[in-house]
C-alpha positions as CSV (number, residue, x, y, z in Angstrom):
1,X,0.3,-0.4,0.1
2,X,1.2,3.0,-1.2
3,X,0.5,6.7,0.5
4,X,-3.1,5.8,1.4
5,X,-4.1,3.9,-1.3
6,X,-5.5,-0.2,-1.3
7,X,-4.5,-2.9,-3.3
8,X,-7.8,-3.6,-3.7
9,X,-11.6,-1.7,-5.4
10,X,-14.7,-3.6,-3.1
11,X,-17.6,-4.3,-5.6
12,X,-19.5,-3.6,-1.6
13,X,-21.5,-0.4,-3.4
14,X,-19.9,2.2,-0.7
15,X,-18.0,5.0,-1.5
16,X,-14.9,6.3,-0.4
17,X,-15.2,8.3,2.4
18,X,-18.1,5.4,3.3
19,X,-15.4,3.4,3.3
20,X,-12.9,5.4,5.7
21,X,-15.6,5.5,8.5
22,X,-16.4,1.7,9.0
23,X,-15.7,0.3,12.7
24,X,-13.1,-1.8,13.0
25,X,-12.0,-4.6,15.3
26,X,-8.3,-4.0,16.4
27,X,-6.3,-7.7,17.8
28,X,-2.4,-7.0,18.8
29,X,-1.3,-10.4,19.3
30,X,1.8,-12.1,19.7
31,X,4.8,-13.0,21.1
32,X,6.7,-9.1,21.0
33,X,7.1,-6.2,22.7
34,X,4.4,-3.1,22.3
35,X,1.0,-4.8,21.4
36,X,-0.4,-2.6,24.3
37,X,2.5,0.7,23.4
38,X,0.2,0.0,19.7
39,X,-3.6,0.1,21.8
40,X,-2.8,3.1,23.7
41,X,-1.3,4.9,20.7
42,X,-4.0,4.6,18.8
43,X,-6.5,5.4,21.7
44,X,-3.7,9.1,21.6
45,X,-5.0,9.1,18.1
46,X,-8.9,8.8,18.3
47,X,-8.6,11.0,21.7
48,X,-7.2,13.9,19.2
49,X,-10.3,13.0,17.0
50,X,-12.5,14.2,19.7
51,X,-13.6,10.3,20.1
52,X,-15.1,9.1,23.9
53,X,-12.5,6.2,24.6
54,X,-12.7,3.5,26.9
55,X,-9.8,1.7,28.4
56,X,-10.7,-1.2,30.1
57,X,-7.5,-3.8,31.7
58,X,-7.7,-6.6,32.7
59,X,-5.4,-8.9,33.9
60,X,-2.6,-6.1,35.0
61,X,-3.5,-5.6,39.0
62,X,-5.3,-2.9,40.0
63,X,-2.5,-1.2,41.5
64,X,0.5,-1.2,38.8
65,X,-1.1,3.0,37.2
66,X,1.3,2.5,33.5
67,X,2.6,5.7,32.5
68,X,-0.4,6.1,29.6
69,X,-3.0,6.3,31.9
70,X,-1.4,8.6,33.7
71,X,-1.0,11.0,29.9
72,X,-5.3,9.0,28.8
73,X,-6.8,10.3,32.5
74,X,-4.7,14.1,32.5
75,X,-5.9,14.7,29.0
76,X,-9.1,13.5,29.7
77,X,-9.1,16.0,32.3
78,X,-7.7,18.4,30.0
79,X,-11.7,16.9,27.8
80,X,-13.4,18.2,30.7
81,X,-12.1,21.6,30.8
82,X,-11.7,23.2,28.0
83,X,-12.7,21.2,25.8
84,X,-9.9,20.0,23.8
85,X,-9.9,16.2,22.5
86,X,-12.7,13.7,23.7
87,X,-13.6,11.9,26.8
88,X,-11.0,8.7,28.4
89,X,-12.2,6.8,31.0
90,X,-10.0,4.1,32.4
91,X,-10.4,0.9,34.0
92,X,-8.5,-1.2,35.3
93,X,-9.1,-5.8,36.2
94,X,-6.1,-7.8,37.7
95,X,-7.5,-7.9,41.8
96,X,-10.9,-6.1,41.0
97,X,-12.6,-3.6,38.2
98,X,-12.0,-0.2,38.9
99,X,-15.6,0.0,40.5
100,X,-15.5,-3.1,42.4
101,X,-11.9,-4.3,43.6
102,X,-11.3,-6.3,45.9
103,X,-8.7,-9.8,46.5
104,X,-9.4,-13.1,46.0
105,X,-9.2,-16.1,44.6
106,X,-8.6,-17.6,41.0
107,X,-12.3,-18.3,41.2
108,X,-13.2,-14.4,42.0
109,X,-11.0,-12.9,39.5
110,X,-13.5,-15.2,36.8
111,X,-16.1,-13.7,37.7
112,X,-14.2,-9.9,37.9
113,X,-13.5,-11.2,33.9
114,X,-16.8,-12.1,33.3
115,X,-18.9,-8.7,34.8
116,X,-16.5,-6.1,32.8
117,X,-16.5,-8.5,30.1
118,X,-21.2,-7.7,31.5
119,X,-20.0,-3.7,31.2
120,X,-18.6,-3.4,27.8
121,X,-21.6,-5.8,26.2
122,X,-23.9,-2.3,28.0
123,X,-21.3,-0.5,26.6
124,X,-21.1,-0.9,23.9
125,X,-25.6,-1.6,23.2
126,X,-25.5,2.0,24.2
127,X,-22.4,3.0,22.4
128,X,-21.1,4.0,24.5
129,X,-17.4,5.6,23.7
130,X,-15.7,5.8,19.8
131,X,-12.2,3.7,20.6
132,X,-12.8,0.8,23.2
133,X,-8.9,-0.7,23.9
134,X,-9.5,-4.6,25.6
135,X,-6.5,-4.4,27.0
136,X,-4.8,-7.7,28.0
137,X,-8.2,-9.4,26.9
138,X,-7.2,-12.7,25.2
139,X,-6.1,-13.3,27.9
140,X,-9.7,-14.1,29.9
141,X,-10.8,-15.9,26.5
142,X,-7.9,-18.5,26.5
143,X,-8.4,-19.9,29.9
144,X,-12.3,-19.9,29.2
145,X,-13.2,-16.7,31.9
146,X,-15.3,-14.9,29.5
147,X,-17.3,-17.4,26.7
148,X,-15.3,-16.9,23.1
149,X,-18.4,-17.2,20.8
150,X,-20.8,-14.0,22.6
151,X,-17.9,-12.4,22.6
152,X,-17.0,-12.3,18.8
153,X,-21.3,-11.9,18.7
154,X,-21.2,-9.0,19.9
155,X,-19.2,-7.7,18.4
156,X,-19.3,-9.4,15.2
157,X,-23.2,-7.4,15.7
158,X,-22.2,-4.7,17.9
159,X,-24.0,-1.6,16.4
160,X,-23.0,2.3,15.2
161,X,-19.3,3.7,15.0
162,X,-17.2,1.8,17.5
163,X,-13.8,0.6,17.2
164,X,-12.8,-2.6,19.4
165,X,-9.3,-3.2,19.5
166,X,-7.9,-6.1,21.7
167,X,-4.2,-7.3,22.9
168,X,-3.0,-9.9,24.0
169,X,-0.8,-13.4,23.6
170,X,-2.8,-16.5,21.7
171,X,-5.8,-14.2,20.1
172,X,-9.0,-17.2,20.2
173,X,-9.2,-17.6,16.4
174,X,-12.8,-17.4,16.4
175,X,-11.9,-13.7,17.5
176,X,-8.9,-13.7,14.7
177,X,-11.2,-14.3,12.0
178,X,-13.6,-11.6,12.4
179,X,-10.9,-9.0,13.3
180,X,-10.3,-6.0,10.1
181,X,-7.1,-5.8,11.4
182,X,-5.0,-7.7,12.7
183,X,-1.0,-8.1,13.7
184,X,1.3,-10.4,15.7
185,X,3.6,-9.0,17.1
186,X,7.2,-11.0,16.4
187,X,10.4,-11.1,19.5
188,X,13.3,-10.9,17.5
189,X,15.4,-9.7,20.9
190,X,14.1,-8.9,24.1
191,X,16.2,-6.7,27.2
192,X,15.1,-9.7,29.4
193,X,15.9,-11.9,27.2
194,X,19.8,-10.4,28.6
195,X,18.8,-10.8,32.1
196,X,17.1,-7.1,32.3
197,X,14.4,-6.4,35.0
198,X,12.1,-4.0,33.3
199,X,12.8,-0.3,33.0
200,X,10.6,3.1,34.3
201,X,9.4,5.1,30.8
202,X,9.7,1.9,28.4
203,X,7.9,-0.7,30.4
204,X,5.9,1.6,33.1
């Protein structure tokens, strides 16, 4: 693809403008670093366009605050104060969703994941956000905490103009099958392989 030109012209009866405004399911997966980073970068682009951004962060501890969260929440406050950009919500799941934090067993975390997915379903039905970032959501499907068939049906049939970005390793094949944009991050080198631990500004 050169300068935005596509290699095919679909026979779908849509105009170029209409094709430019199609909601996407995006899956960033693979063993390489950068899956979440790419998703949050897309959220920054969306904020600049005035989109309503909803981030739902699975698996990571609710106590771990990544740098992108601070940046996006700051931009959300800027929107509230000045009207610039778009609104931002950030919810975590790990030791519980941000609206229901608690410690617990794996069964508790599975229940939290199902509760979180139920909330996302409600928001999709209400067309609450323009961009949803479901960070590390692939794992809750892999572990069977949330039914993959239900997720696929919900995403495929979602109303309106709503982009959904999902990150994590080993995505369910049915999820990949409905992805409009899928990128696999392939690791060729990583500081961890040399015994270097995560560092400020790179990992968080």
